PDB file of the backbone (N, CA, C, O) and the ligand in Angstrom, with CONECT records:
HET     ZN  A 101       1
ATOM      1  N   MET A   1     -34.883 -13.071  14.284  1.00  0.00           N
ATOM      2  CA  MET A   1     -33.916 -14.089  13.883  1.00  0.00           C
ATOM      3  C   MET A   1     -34.556 -15.473  13.954  1.00  0.00           C
ATOM      4  O   MET A   1     -35.292 -15.756  14.899  1.00  0.00           O
ATOM      5  N   ASP A   2     -34.289 -16.346  12.971  1.00  0.00           N
ATOM      6  CA  ASP A   2     -34.939 -17.654  13.042  1.00  0.00           C
ATOM      7  C   ASP A   2     -34.249 -18.573  14.048  1.00  0.00           C
ATOM      8  O   ASP A   2     -33.069 -18.410  14.356  1.00  0.00           O
ATOM      9  N   SER A   3     -35.003 -19.528  14.543  1.00  0.00           N
ATOM     10  CA  SER A   3     -34.535 -20.313  15.687  1.00  0.00           C
ATOM     11  C   SER A   3     -33.308 -21.168  15.359  1.00  0.00           C
ATOM     12  O   SER A   3     -32.506 -21.452  16.248  1.00  0.00           O
ATOM     13  N   SER A   4     -33.147 -21.581  14.100  1.00  0.00           N
ATOM     14  CA  SER A   4     -31.970 -22.401  13.790  1.00  0.00           C
ATOM     15  C   SER A   4     -30.686 -21.575  13.918  1.00  0.00           C
ATOM     16  O   SER A   4     -29.655 -22.107  14.328  1.00  0.00           O
ATOM     17  N   ILE A   5     -30.731 -20.299  13.577  1.00  0.00           N
ATOM     18  CA  ILE A   5     -29.557 -19.429  13.746  1.00  0.00           C
ATOM     19  C   ILE A   5     -29.262 -19.210  15.226  1.00  0.00           C
ATOM     20  O   ILE A   5     -28.103 -19.210  15.640  1.00  0.00           O
ATOM     21  N   ILE A   6     -30.296 -19.028  16.005  1.00  0.00           N
ATOM     22  CA  ILE A   6     -30.099 -18.854  17.454  1.00  0.00           C
ATOM     23  C   ILE A   6     -29.397 -20.085  18.040  1.00  0.00           C
ATOM     24  O   ILE A   6     -28.508 -19.955  18.881  1.00  0.00           O
ATOM     25  N   GLY A   7     -29.798 -21.269  17.594  1.00  0.00           N
ATOM     26  CA  GLY A   7     -29.150 -22.501  18.041  1.00  0.00           C
ATOM     27  C   GLY A   7     -27.680 -22.541  17.655  1.00  0.00           C
ATOM     28  O   GLY A   7     -26.834 -22.974  18.438  1.00  0.00           O
ATOM     29  N   LYS A   8     -27.381 -22.086  16.440  1.00  0.00           N
ATOM     30  CA  LYS A   8     -25.983 -22.082  15.964  1.00  0.00           C
ATOM     31  C   LYS A   8     -25.127 -21.091  16.757  1.00  0.00           C
ATOM     32  O   LYS A   8     -23.969 -21.372  17.069  1.00  0.00           O
ATOM     33  N   ILE A   9     -25.699 -19.946  17.075  1.00  0.00           N
ATOM     34  CA  ILE A   9     -24.958 -18.950  17.867  1.00  0.00           C
ATOM     35  C   ILE A   9     -24.643 -19.517  19.243  1.00  0.00           C
ATOM     36  O   ILE A   9     -23.545 -19.325  19.767  1.00  0.00           O
ATOM     37  N   ASP A  10     -25.610 -20.214  19.823  1.00  0.00           N
ATOM     38  CA  ASP A  10     -25.427 -20.833  21.130  1.00  0.00           C
ATOM     39  C   ASP A  10     -24.309 -21.870  21.072  1.00  0.00           C
ATOM     40  O   ASP A  10     -23.457 -21.927  21.959  1.00  0.00           O
ATOM     41  N   LYS A  11     -24.320 -22.696  20.011  1.00  0.00           N
ATOM     42  CA  LYS A  11     -23.295 -23.720  19.835  1.00  0.00           C
ATOM     43  C   LYS A  11     -21.921 -23.075  19.643  1.00  0.00           C
ATOM     44  O   LYS A  11     -20.927 -23.552  20.190  1.00  0.00           O
ATOM     45  N   ALA A  12     -21.869 -22.007  18.876  1.00  0.00           N
ATOM     46  CA  ALA A  12     -20.609 -21.298  18.636  1.00  0.00           C
ATOM     47  C   ALA A  12     -20.017 -20.774  19.944  1.00  0.00           C
ATOM     48  O   ALA A  12     -18.806 -20.836  20.157  1.00  0.00           O
ATOM     49  N   ARG A  13     -20.881 -20.260  20.812  1.00  0.00           N
ATOM     50  CA  ARG A  13     -20.407 -19.778  22.123  1.00  0.00           C
ATOM     51  C   ARG A  13     -19.750 -20.908  22.909  1.00  0.00           C
ATOM     52  O   ARG A  13     -18.706 -20.708  23.531  1.00  0.00           O
ATOM     53  N   LYS A  14     -20.355 -22.092  22.882  1.00  0.00           N
ATOM     54  CA  LYS A  14     -19.771 -23.237  23.597  1.00  0.00           C
ATOM     55  C   LYS A  14     -18.468 -23.675  22.943  1.00  0.00           C
ATOM     56  O   LYS A  14     -17.477 -23.924  23.629  1.00  0.00           O
ATOM     57  N   TYR A  15     -18.469 -23.768  21.614  1.00  0.00           N
ATOM     58  CA  TYR A  15     -17.252 -24.147  20.883  1.00  0.00           C
ATOM     59  C   TYR A  15     -16.103 -23.191  21.181  1.00  0.00           C
ATOM     60  O   TYR A  15     -14.955 -23.614  21.319  1.00  0.00           O
ATOM     61  N   ALA A  16     -16.415 -21.914  21.279  1.00  0.00           N
ATOM     62  CA  ALA A  16     -15.362 -20.901  21.489  1.00  0.00           C
ATOM     63  C   ALA A  16     -14.628 -21.108  22.808  1.00  0.00           C
ATOM     64  O   ALA A  16     -13.503 -20.637  22.976  1.00  0.00           O
ATOM     65  N   GLU A  17     -15.266 -21.815  23.747  1.00  0.00           N
ATOM     66  CA  GLU A  17     -14.635 -22.124  25.032  1.00  0.00           C
ATOM     67  C   GLU A  17     -13.794 -23.400  24.958  1.00  0.00           C
ATOM     68  O   GLU A  17     -13.093 -23.731  25.914  1.00  0.00           O
ATOM     69  N   GLU A  18     -13.858 -24.117  23.837  1.00  0.00           N
ATOM     70  CA  GLU A  18     -13.238 -25.441  23.724  1.00  0.00           C
ATOM     71  C   GLU A  18     -12.155 -25.419  22.648  1.00  0.00           C
ATOM     72  O   GLU A  18     -12.309 -25.989  21.568  1.00  0.00           O
ATOM     73  N   LYS A  19     -11.063 -24.745  22.976  1.00  0.00           N
ATOM     74  CA  LYS A  19      -9.959 -24.572  22.022  1.00  0.00           C
ATOM     75  C   LYS A  19      -9.418 -25.884  21.473  1.00  0.00           C
ATOM     76  O   LYS A  19      -8.924 -25.937  20.347  1.00  0.00           O
ATOM     77  N   GLU A  20      -9.515 -26.960  22.287  1.00  0.00           N
ATOM     78  CA  GLU A  20      -8.938 -28.232  21.864  1.00  0.00           C
ATOM     79  C   GLU A  20      -9.612 -28.791  20.612  1.00  0.00           C
ATOM     80  O   GLU A  20      -9.089 -29.713  19.986  1.00  0.00           O
ATOM     81  N   ARG A  21     -10.760 -28.242  20.248  1.00  0.00           N
ATOM     82  CA  ARG A  21     -11.439 -28.683  19.021  1.00  0.00           C
ATOM     83  C   ARG A  21     -10.744 -28.171  17.760  1.00  0.00           C
ATOM     84  O   ARG A  21     -10.968 -28.682  16.663  1.00  0.00           O
ATOM     85  N   VAL A  22      -9.900 -27.157  17.933  1.00  0.00           N
ATOM     86  CA  VAL A  22      -9.325 -26.469  16.773  1.00  0.00           C
ATOM     87  C   VAL A  22      -7.832 -26.767  16.641  1.00  0.00           C
ATOM     88  O   VAL A  22      -7.079 -26.680  17.611  1.00  0.00           O
ATOM     89  N   THR A  23      -7.421 -27.118  15.422  1.00  0.00           N
ATOM     90  CA  THR A  23      -5.997 -27.285  15.121  1.00  0.00           C
ATOM     91  C   THR A  23      -5.637 -26.354  13.974  1.00  0.00           C
ATOM     92  O   THR A  23      -6.187 -26.459  12.877  1.00  0.00           O
ATOM     93  N   ILE A  24      -4.721 -25.452  14.234  1.00  0.00           N
ATOM     94  CA  ILE A  24      -4.287 -24.517  13.196  1.00  0.00           C
ATOM     95  C   ILE A  24      -3.139 -25.164  12.431  1.00  0.00           C
ATOM     96  O   ILE A  24      -2.097 -25.478  13.006  1.00  0.00           O
ATOM     97  N   SER A  25      -3.339 -25.360  11.127  1.00  0.00           N
ATOM     98  CA  SER A  25      -2.282 -25.990  10.325  1.00  0.00           C
ATOM     99  C   SER A  25      -1.476 -24.951   9.550  1.00  0.00           C
ATOM    100  O   SER A  25      -0.304 -25.173   9.247  1.00  0.00           O
ATOM    101  N   GLU A  26      -2.094 -23.829   9.231  1.00  0.00           N
ATOM    102  CA  GLU A  26      -1.396 -22.752   8.532  1.00  0.00           C
ATOM    103  C   GLU A  26      -1.882 -21.414   9.060  1.00  0.00           C
ATOM    104  O   GLU A  26      -3.050 -21.242   9.406  1.00  0.00           O
ATOM    105  N   LEU A  27      -0.949 -20.473   9.111  1.00  0.00           N
ATOM    106  CA  LEU A  27      -1.283 -19.171   9.656  1.00  0.00           C
ATOM    107  C   LEU A  27      -0.386 -18.125   9.012  1.00  0.00           C
ATOM    108  O   LEU A  27       0.812 -18.349   8.837  1.00  0.00           O
ATOM    109  N   SER A  28      -0.958 -16.997   8.664  1.00  0.00           N
ATOM    110  CA  SER A  28      -0.189 -15.891   8.116  1.00  0.00           C
ATOM    111  C   SER A  28      -0.590 -14.639   8.879  1.00  0.00           C
ATOM    112  O   SER A  28      -1.762 -14.264   8.897  1.00  0.00           O
ATOM    113  N   VAL A  29       0.390 -13.992   9.514  1.00  0.00           N
ATOM    114  CA  VAL A  29       0.098 -12.928  10.463  1.00  0.00           C
ATOM    115  C   VAL A  29       0.922 -11.674  10.155  1.00  0.00           C
ATOM    116  O   VAL A  29       2.099 -11.780   9.809  1.00  0.00           O
ATOM    117  N   ARG A  30       0.325 -10.508  10.274  1.00  0.00           N
ATOM    118  CA  ARG A  30       1.075  -9.250  10.313  1.00  0.00           C
ATOM    119  C   ARG A  30       1.202  -8.894  11.787  1.00  0.00           C
ATOM    120  O   ARG A  30       0.201  -8.624  12.452  1.00  0.00           O
ATOM    121  N   PHE A  31       2.421  -8.892  12.296  1.00  0.00           N
ATOM    122  CA  PHE A  31       2.636  -8.674  13.725  1.00  0.00           C
ATOM    123  C   PHE A  31       3.216  -7.281  13.938  1.00  0.00           C
ATOM    124  O   PHE A  31       4.296  -6.972  13.433  1.00  0.00           O
ATOM    125  N   GLU A  32       2.501  -6.441  14.685  1.00  0.00           N
ATOM    126  CA  GLU A  32       2.969  -5.090  14.986  1.00  0.00           C
ATOM    127  C   GLU A  32       3.883  -5.118  16.198  1.00  0.00           C
ATOM    128  O   GLU A  32       3.414  -5.202  17.333  1.00  0.00           O
ATOM    129  N   GLY A  33       5.181  -5.048  15.961  1.00  0.00           N
ATOM    130  CA  GLY A  33       6.135  -4.972  17.055  1.00  0.00           C
ATOM    131  C   GLY A  33       6.232  -3.540  17.549  1.00  0.00           C
ATOM    132  O   GLY A  33       5.469  -2.676  17.117  1.00  0.00           O
ATOM    133  N   ASN A  34       7.167  -3.288  18.451  1.00  0.00           N
ATOM    134  CA  ASN A  34       7.323  -1.918  18.973  1.00  0.00           C
ATOM    135  C   ASN A  34       7.911  -0.971  17.938  1.00  0.00           C
ATOM    136  O   ASN A  34       7.627   0.227  17.956  1.00  0.00           O
ATOM    137  N   HIS A  35       8.739  -1.508  17.027  1.00  0.00           N
ATOM    138  CA  HIS A  35       9.429  -0.645  16.071  1.00  0.00           C
ATOM    139  C   HIS A  35       9.016  -0.882  14.629  1.00  0.00           C
ATOM    140  O   HIS A  35       9.109   0.021  13.797  1.00  0.00           O
ATOM    141  N   ASN A  36       8.562  -2.088  14.331  1.00  0.00           N
ATOM    142  CA  ASN A  36       8.244  -2.450  12.954  1.00  0.00           C
ATOM    143  C   ASN A  36       7.086  -3.426  12.930  1.00  0.00           C
ATOM    144  O   ASN A  36       6.677  -3.964  13.959  1.00  0.00           O
ATOM    145  N   THR A  37       6.570  -3.640  11.733  1.00  0.00           N
ATOM    146  CA  THR A  37       5.561  -4.676  11.534  1.00  0.00           C
ATOM    147  C   THR A  37       6.216  -5.815  10.755  1.00  0.00           C
ATOM    148  O   THR A  37       6.922  -5.585   9.774  1.00  0.00           O
ATOM    149  N   TYR A  38       5.972  -7.048  11.207  1.00  0.00           N
ATOM    150  CA  TYR A  38       6.633  -8.212  10.609  1.00  0.00           C
ATOM    151  C   TYR A  38       5.612  -9.213  10.094  1.00  0.00           C
ATOM    152  O   TYR A  38       4.520  -9.372  10.638  1.00  0.00           O
ATOM    153  N   GLN A  39       6.014  -9.874   9.031  1.00  0.00           N
ATOM    154  CA  GLN A  39       5.216 -10.985   8.514  1.00  0.00           C
ATOM    155  C   GLN A  39       5.662 -12.249   9.234  1.00  0.00           C
ATOM    156  O   GLN A  39       6.842 -12.601   9.207  1.00  0.00           O
ATOM    157  N   VAL A  40       4.718 -12.933   9.879  1.00  0.00           N
ATOM    158  CA  VAL A  40       5.020 -14.190  10.561  1.00  0.00           C
ATOM    159  C   VAL A  40       4.161 -15.279   9.937  1.00  0.00           C
ATOM    160  O   VAL A  40       2.961 -15.093   9.738  1.00  0.00           O
ATOM    161  N   ASP A  41       4.775 -16.415   9.630  1.00  0.00           N
ATOM    162  CA  ASP A  41       4.045 -17.526   9.021  1.00  0.00           C
ATOM    163  C   ASP A  41       4.237 -18.811   9.807  1.00  0.00           C
ATOM    164  O   ASP A  41       5.281 -19.037  10.418  1.00  0.00           O
ATOM    165  N   PHE A  42       3.214 -19.644   9.779  1.00  0.00           N
ATOM    166  CA  PHE A  42       3.257 -20.967  10.408  1.00  0.00           C
ATOM    167  C   PHE A  42       2.738 -21.969   9.378  1.00  0.00           C
ATOM    168  O   PHE A  42       1.612 -21.857   8.893  1.00  0.00           O
ATOM    169  N   ARG A  43       3.580 -22.946   9.059  1.00  0.00           N
ATOM    170  CA  ARG A  43       3.219 -23.904   8.008  1.00  0.00           C
ATOM    171  C   ARG A  43       3.863 -25.253   8.303  1.00  0.00           C
ATOM    172  O   ARG A  43       5.067 -25.322   8.552  1.00  0.00           O
ATOM    173  N   SER A  44       3.080 -26.319   8.279  1.00  0.00           N
ATOM    174  CA  SER A  44       3.591 -27.683   8.552  1.00  0.00           C
ATOM    175  C   SER A  44       4.395 -27.755   9.849  1.00  0.00           C
ATOM    176  O   SER A  44       5.401 -28.460   9.933  1.00  0.00           O
ATOM    177  N   GLY A  45       3.939 -27.021  10.846  1.00  0.00           N
ATOM    178  CA  GLY A  45       4.606 -27.054  12.146  1.00  0.00           C
ATOM    179  C   GLY A  45       5.865 -26.205  12.236  1.00  0.00           C
ATOM    180  O   GLY A  45       6.558 -26.225  13.253  1.00  0.00           O
ATOM    181  N   ASN A  46       6.166 -25.457  11.174  1.00  0.00           N
ATOM    182  CA  ASN A  46       7.367 -24.611  11.160  1.00  0.00           C
ATOM    183  C   ASN A  46       6.998 -23.138  11.138  1.00  0.00           C
ATOM    184  O   ASN A  46       6.084 -22.719  10.428  1.00  0.00           O
ATOM    185  N   TRP A  47       7.721 -22.367  11.924  1.00  0.00           N
ATOM    186  CA  TRP A  47       7.511 -20.930  11.993  1.00  0.00           C
ATOM    187  C   TRP A  47       8.537 -20.186  11.161  1.00  0.00           C
ATOM    188  O   TRP A  47       9.657 -20.660  10.974  1.00  0.00           O
ATOM    189  N   SER A  48       8.160 -19.036  10.669  1.00  0.00           N
ATOM    190  CA  SER A  48       9.141 -18.110  10.105  1.00  0.00           C
ATOM    191  C   SER A  48       8.691 -16.685  10.406  1.00  0.00           C
ATOM    192  O   SER A  48       7.498 -16.400  10.510  1.00  0.00           O
ATOM    193  N   CYS A  49       9.666 -15.805  10.542  1.00  0.00           N
ATOM    194  CA  CYS A  49       9.397 -14.396  10.791  1.00  0.00           C
ATOM    195  C   CYS A  49      10.436 -13.600  10.036  1.00  0.00           C
ATOM    196  O   CYS A  49      11.576 -14.039   9.884  1.00  0.00           O
ATOM    197  N   GLU A  50      10.048 -12.433   9.563  1.00  0.00           N
ATOM    198  CA  GLU A  50      11.005 -11.658   8.775  1.00  0.00           C
ATOM    199  C   GLU A  50      11.875 -10.733   9.622  1.00  0.00           C
ATOM    200  O   GLU A  50      12.652  -9.950   9.075  1.00  0.00           O
ATOM    201  N   CYS A  51      11.758 -10.812  10.945  1.00  0.00           N
ATOM    202  CA  CYS A  51      12.598  -9.934  11.767  1.00  0.00           C
ATOM    203  C   CYS A  51      14.055 -10.411  11.791  1.00  0.00           C
ATOM    204  O   CYS A  51      14.346 -11.563  11.467  1.00  0.00           O
ATOM    205  N   HIS A  52      14.939  -9.532  12.168  1.00  0.00           N
ATOM    206  CA  HIS A  52      16.375  -9.844  12.142  1.00  0.00           C
ATOM    207  C   HIS A  52      16.730 -10.918  13.175  1.00  0.00           C
ATOM    208  O   HIS A  52      17.555 -11.789  12.902  1.00  0.00           O
ATOM    209  N   PHE A  53      16.120 -10.860  14.344  1.00  0.00           N
ATOM    210  CA  PHE A  53      16.431 -11.826  15.398  1.00  0.00           C
ATOM    211  C   PHE A  53      16.151 -13.250  14.921  1.00  0.00           C
ATOM    212  O   PHE A  53      16.928 -14.164  15.196  1.00  0.00           O
ATOM    213  N   PHE A  54      15.053 -13.434  14.214  1.00  0.00           N
ATOM    214  CA  PHE A  54      14.713 -14.767  13.713  1.00  0.00           C
ATOM    215  C   PHE A  54      15.774 -15.284  12.743  1.00  0.00           C
ATOM    216  O   PHE A  54      16.093 -16.473  12.746  1.00  0.00           O
ATOM    217  N   GLU A  55      16.314 -14.405  11.925  1.00  0.00           N
ATOM    218  CA  GLU A  55      17.349 -14.794  10.951  1.00  0.00           C
ATOM    219  C   GLU A  55      18.525 -15.488  11.610  1.00  0.00           C
ATOM    220  O   GLU A  55      19.080 -16.444  11.067  1.00  0.00           O
ATOM    221  N   THR A  56      18.906 -14.998  12.791  1.00  0.00           N
ATOM    222  CA  THR A  56      20.091 -15.540  13.442  1.00  0.00           C
ATOM    223  C   THR A  56      19.764 -16.616  14.472  1.00  0.00           C
ATOM    224  O   THR A  56      20.597 -17.485  14.730  1.00  0.00           O
ATOM    225  N   ARG A  57      18.569 -16.579  15.070  1.00  0.00           N
ATOM    226  CA  ARG A  57      18.260 -17.508  16.161  1.00  0.00           C
ATOM    227  C   ARG A  57      17.152 -18.516  15.847  1.00  0.00           C
ATOM    228  O   ARG A  57      16.936 -19.451  16.618  1.00  0.00           O
ATOM    229  N   ALA A  58      16.456 -18.340  14.737  1.00  0.00           N
ATOM    230  CA  ALA A  58      15.358 -19.239  14.352  1.00  0.00           C
ATOM    231  C   ALA A  58      14.182 -19.210  15.329  1.00  0.00           C
ATOM    232  O   ALA A  58      13.315 -20.084  15.295  1.00  0.00           O
ATOM    233  N   VAL A  59      14.162 -18.206  16.191  1.00  0.00           N
ATOM    234  CA  VAL A  59      13.017 -17.973  17.065  1.00  0.00           C
ATOM    235  C   VAL A  59      13.033 -16.485  17.399  1.00  0.00           C
ATOM    236  O   VAL A  59      14.073 -15.839  17.269  1.00  0.00           O
ATOM    237  N   CYS A  60      11.913 -15.936  17.821  1.00  0.00           N
ATOM    238  CA  CYS A  60      11.884 -14.505  18.165  1.00  0.00           C
ATOM    239  C   CYS A  60      10.669 -14.221  19.044  1.00  0.00           C
ATOM    240  O   CYS A  60       9.825 -15.090  19.261  1.00  0.00           O
ATOM    241  N   SER A  61      10.597 -12.992  19.544  1.00  0.00           N
ATOM    242  CA  SER A  61       9.514 -12.638  20.467  1.00  0.00           C
ATOM    243  C   SER A  61       8.149 -12.679  19.777  1.00  0.00           C
ATOM    244  O   SER A  61       7.139 -12.949  20.426  1.00  0.00           O
ATOM    245  N   HIS A  62       8.108 -12.416  18.481  1.00  0.00           N
ATOM    246  CA  HIS A  62       6.830 -12.424  17.746  1.00  0.00           C
ATOM    247  C   HIS A  62       6.251 -13.842  17.703  1.00  0.00           C
ATOM    248  O   HIS A  62       5.063 -14.054  17.947  1.00  0.00           O
ATOM    249  N   ILE A  63       7.122 -14.805  17.385  1.00  0.00           N
ATOM    250  CA  ILE A  63       6.695 -16.199  17.340  1.00  0.00           C
ATOM    251  C   ILE A  63       6.323 -16.687  18.739  1.00  0.00           C
ATOM    252  O   ILE A  63       5.307 -17.358  18.921  1.00  0.00           O
ATOM    253  N   MET A  64       7.151 -16.347  19.719  1.00  0.00           N
ATOM    254  CA  MET A  64       6.863 -16.801  21.085  1.00  0.00           C
ATOM    255  C   MET A  64       5.534 -16.217  21.583  1.00  0.00           C
ATOM    256  O   MET A  64       4.788 -16.893  22.292  1.00  0.00           O
ATOM    257  N   ALA A  65       5.242 -14.984  21.219  1.00  0.00           N
ATOM    258  CA  ALA A  65       3.969 -14.373  21.625  1.00  0.00           C
ATOM    259  C   ALA A  65       2.793 -15.108  20.976  1.00  0.00           C
ATOM    260  O   ALA A  65       1.789 -15.382  21.635  1.00  0.00           O
ATOM    261  N   LEU A  66       2.917 -15.425  19.692  1.00  0.00           N
ATOM    262  CA  LEU A  66       1.841 -16.140  19.003  1.00  0.00           C
ATOM    263  C   LEU A  66       1.653 -17.544  19.582  1.00  0.00           C
ATOM    264  O   LEU A  66       0.528 -18.028  19.706  1.00  0.00           O
ATOM    265  N   GLN A  67       2.774 -18.196  19.937  1.00  0.00           N
ATOM    266  CA  GLN A  67       2.675 -19.529  20.544  1.00  0.00           C
ATOM    267  C   GLN A  67       1.903 -19.466  21.862  1.00  0.00           C
ATOM    268  O   GLN A  67       1.156 -20.385  22.197  1.00  0.00           O
ATOM    269  N   ARG A  68       2.092 -18.370  22.607  1.00  0.00           N
ATOM    270  CA  ARG A  68       1.334 -18.215  23.851  1.00  0.00           C
ATOM    271  C   ARG A  68      -0.140 -17.967  23.572  1.00  0.00           C
ATOM    272  O   ARG A  68      -1.016 -18.552  24.210  1.00  0.00           O
ATOM    273  N   MET A  69      -0.400 -17.087  22.607  1.00  0.00           N
ATOM    274  CA  MET A  69      -1.798 -16.761  22.267  1.00  0.00           C
ATOM    275  C   MET A  69      -2.565 -17.992  21.798  1.00  0.00           C
ATOM    276  O   MET A  69      -3.750 -18.152  22.089  1.00  0.00           O
ATOM    277  N   LEU A  70      -1.869 -18.853  21.069  1.00  0.00           N
ATOM    278  CA  LEU A  70      -2.533 -19.965  20.388  1.00  0.00           C
ATOM    279  C   LEU A  70      -2.221 -21.302  21.044  1.00  0.00           C
ATOM    280  O   LEU A  70      -2.361 -22.355  20.423  1.00  0.00           O
ATOM    281  N   ALA A  71      -1.800 -21.253  22.299  1.00  0.00           N
ATOM    282  CA  ALA A  71      -1.388 -22.467  23.006  1.00  0.00           C
ATOM    283  C   ALA A  71      -2.445 -23.561  22.888  1.00  0.00           C
ATOM    284  O   ALA A  71      -3.628 -23.324  23.134  1.00  0.00           O
ATOM    285  N   GLY A  72      -2.006 -24.761  22.509  1.00  0.00           N
ATOM    286  CA  GLY A  72      -2.888 -25.910  22.409  1.00  0.00           C
ATOM    287  C   GLY A  72      -3.643 -26.007  21.099  1.00  0.00           C
ATOM    288  O   GLY A  72      -4.357 -26.984  20.872  1.00  0.00           O
ATOM    289  N   MET A  73      -3.499 -25.000  20.219  1.00  0.00           N
ATOM    290  CA  MET A  73      -4.261 -24.995  18.972  1.00  0.00           C
ATOM    291  C   MET A  73      -3.395 -25.202  17.732  1.00  0.00           C
ATOM    292  O   MET A  73      -3.916 -25.321  16.623  1.00  0.00           O
ATOM    293  N   LEU A  74      -2.080 -25.244  17.916  1.00  0.00           N
ATOM    294  CA  LEU A  74      -1.180 -25.319  16.767  1.00  0.00           C
ATOM    295  C   LEU A  74      -0.867 -26.760  16.398  1.00  0.00           C
ATOM    296  O   LEU A  74      -0.598 -27.584  17.272  1.00  0.00           O
ATOM    297  N   ALA A  75      -0.900 -27.063  15.117  1.00  0.00           N
ATOM    298  CA  ALA A  75      -0.552 -28.399  14.645  1.00  0.00           C
ATOM    299  C   ALA A  75       0.890 -28.703  15.036  1.00  0.00           C
ATOM    300  O   ALA A  75       1.755 -27.828  15.004  1.00  0.00           O
ATOM    301  N   GLN A  76       1.136 -29.973  15.410  1.00  0.00           N
ATOM    302  CA  GLN A  76       2.498 -30.368  15.766  1.00  0.00           C
ATOM    303  C   GLN A  76       3.330 -30.493  14.504  1.00  0.00           C
ATOM    304  O   GLN A  76       2.817 -30.779  13.422  1.00  0.00           O
ATOM    305  N   LYS A  77       4.617 -30.274  14.667  1.00  0.00           N
ATOM    306  CA  LYS A  77       5.545 -30.429  13.573  1.00  0.00           C
ATOM    307  C   LYS A  77       5.497 -31.872  13.063  1.00  0.00           C
ATOM    308  O   LYS A  77       5.524 -32.812  13.857  1.00  0.00           O
ATOM    309  N   GLN A  78       5.426 -32.044  11.757  1.00  0.00           N
ATOM    310  CA  GLN A  78       5.395 -33.397  11.199  1.00  0.00           C
ATOM    311  C   GLN A  78       6.735 -34.074  11.407  1.00  0.00           C
ATOM    312  O   GLN A  78       7.788 -33.458  11.243  1.00  0.00           O
ATOM    313  N   ASN A  79       6.686 -35.373  11.778  1.00  0.00           N
ATOM    314  CA  ASN A  79       7.888 -36.178  12.038  1.00  0.00           C
ATOM    315  C   ASN A  79       8.638 -35.741  13.296  1.00  0.00           C
ATOM    316  O   ASN A  79       9.772 -36.162  13.525  1.00  0.00           O
ATOM    317  N   ALA A  80       8.009 -34.904  14.100  1.00  0.00           N
ATOM    318  CA  ALA A  80       8.667 -34.467  15.338  1.00  0.00           C
ATOM    319  C   ALA A  80       8.551 -35.584  16.375  1.00  0.00           C
ATOM    320  O   ALA A  80       7.622 -36.390  16.325  1.00  0.00           O
ATOM    321  N   THR A  81       9.482 -35.626  17.299  1.00  0.00           N
ATOM    322  CA  THR A  81       9.393 -36.595  18.390  1.00  0.00           C
ATOM    323  C   THR A  81       8.329 -36.110  19.379  1.00  0.00           C
ATOM    324  O   THR A  81       7.966 -34.934  19.388  1.00  0.00           O
ATOM    325  N   ALA A  82       7.845 -37.015  20.193  1.00  0.00           N
ATOM    326  CA  ALA A  82       6.768 -36.667  21.124  1.00  0.00           C
ATOM    327  C   ALA A  82       7.251 -35.768  22.257  1.00  0.00           C
ATOM    328  O   ALA A  82       6.447 -35.100  22.905  1.00  0.00           O
ATOM    329  N   ALA A  83       8.528 -35.748  22.491  1.00  0.00           N
ATOM    330  CA  ALA A  83       9.060 -34.957  23.610  1.00  0.00           C
ATOM    331  C   ALA A  83       8.904 -33.458  23.368  1.00  0.00           C
ATOM    332  O   ALA A  83       9.024 -32.974  22.243  1.00  0.00           O
ATOM    333  N   SER A  84       8.638 -32.753  24.439  1.00  0.00           N
ATOM    334  CA  SER A  84       8.647 -31.275  24.352  1.00  0.00           C
ATOM    335  C   SER A  84       8.652 -30.677  25.740  1.00  0.00           C
ATOM    336  O   SER A  84       8.660 -29.455  25.885  1.00  0.00           O
TER     337      SER A  84
HETATM  338 ZN    ZN A 101      10.137 -11.976  14.683  1.00  0.00          ZN2+
END
């Protein structure tokens, strides 16, 4: 392997430890729940999920799980207040 690639791999390892460098602005996920697989999307700071719970509550376990997995990496909702 040439030395410039080795340097890039080394840098990638360091970057991978520094989540704050990454902001996810859009995301499209197939989420395998216990009973079904759901399409979950994240766009402009807004989540959507095709599960029934989301339809009535605007939040669900699939979205909450992804928020935990991706903590600190998700773009903030546009025009949102700073409070959270
Ligand atoms: Zn859901």
